N, C-alpha and C positions, 0 to 999 in steps of 0.2 A: 753399690756406690760407684761402681763402672757406669752405668745406665745412667745416672746423675750428673757425672763428669761429662759425657757425651753430649749430654743436653744441654752443660754449661757451654762447652764449646761449640754448639752449633748456634746457641743463643749469641755469643760472643762474634760468631761469623756473620751474624745477618745484621749487626749493626754496621749503618753507613758510614763510611769514612769520612773523615772529617773534611769540609769544604778549604779550598785554599781561597782566599780574598785578596791575594797579590794583584796588582796592578800588573799589566805587561808593560815592559819598558820598550818606548817606541825607538826606531833608529834614528839616526840623525836625519836620513831624509824624509821619514815620515813626520817627524816633528817640524823640520822646516816646511813641508808642504801644509802641516795645521796650520802654523804659526801664518802663514803667505795668507791661505784659504781666509782665514779669521780677521787677517788685516783689512783684506780685499772686501768682508762683509759688513764690516761699520759701517759706509757710506752709504750701502745697498738697505741696511736698517735705519739709518736715520732718513733717507730718502723716503721708505715705506711709513715712517712714522708721520713725515710733513704730508703725504698723499693722504694718510687716514683722516688727519686732521682736517685738511680742506674739504675733504668728502664729508666729513660730518657737519661742516660749516654750511656746505653744498644743501645738502639734506634739509638743514634746518631752515635755510632760507627758501627752499622750494617749499616745506610745508607753511612758510608764513606768507606765500604767495608775493615775495620781493622780487620782481623781475630784474631790478637792476642791478641788484646784489647778486641774484641766480647767475645771470649773464658774467659779470665780473669773476664770481667763484668758478664758473666753468672753465674760463680761460685760464685762471690759475691754477685750477686741477689738472687740465692738459698737460701746462707745463711741468708740473709737480710729477704726473704720471709717467711723462716721457723721462724725465730726470731718472726717477726710479729704475725704469726700463733701460735707459743707459748704465747706470750702476751695475744693474743685475747680468747686463752682457759683457762688461768688465770684469766682474767677478767668473763668470762662466769662462770666459778669453783666458782669464788665469789660472783655472782649474783643466781645460783643454791643454795649454802649452805645459802644464805641470806633468799631467796624468798620462798625455800623448806627445811626448816631446819630439818623434819621430813623425808624427804625422803632419798632413798639410791641410789644415782645417780652414 
């Protein structure tokens, strides 16, 4: 009977411990940073979607060999791509200011 009990104890010891699926609580500073970066990312996403839309229109016009429309769409794409780049730069500036406040970037 003792060998059987020892085997049972070994088997129970080999059972993995239950996993803890609790979310980690963010500190106030981490939550603020996450909120601030998410807020700054909204215009980035909007600008990216606009750039994608104009780019698809440009590709379609190029495939139809519509030169007049292609030139107009190229200029429009350059503007929205610049806007997208500016929004990305603003987001990155906020990131640097928050993550490295003592640095002089």
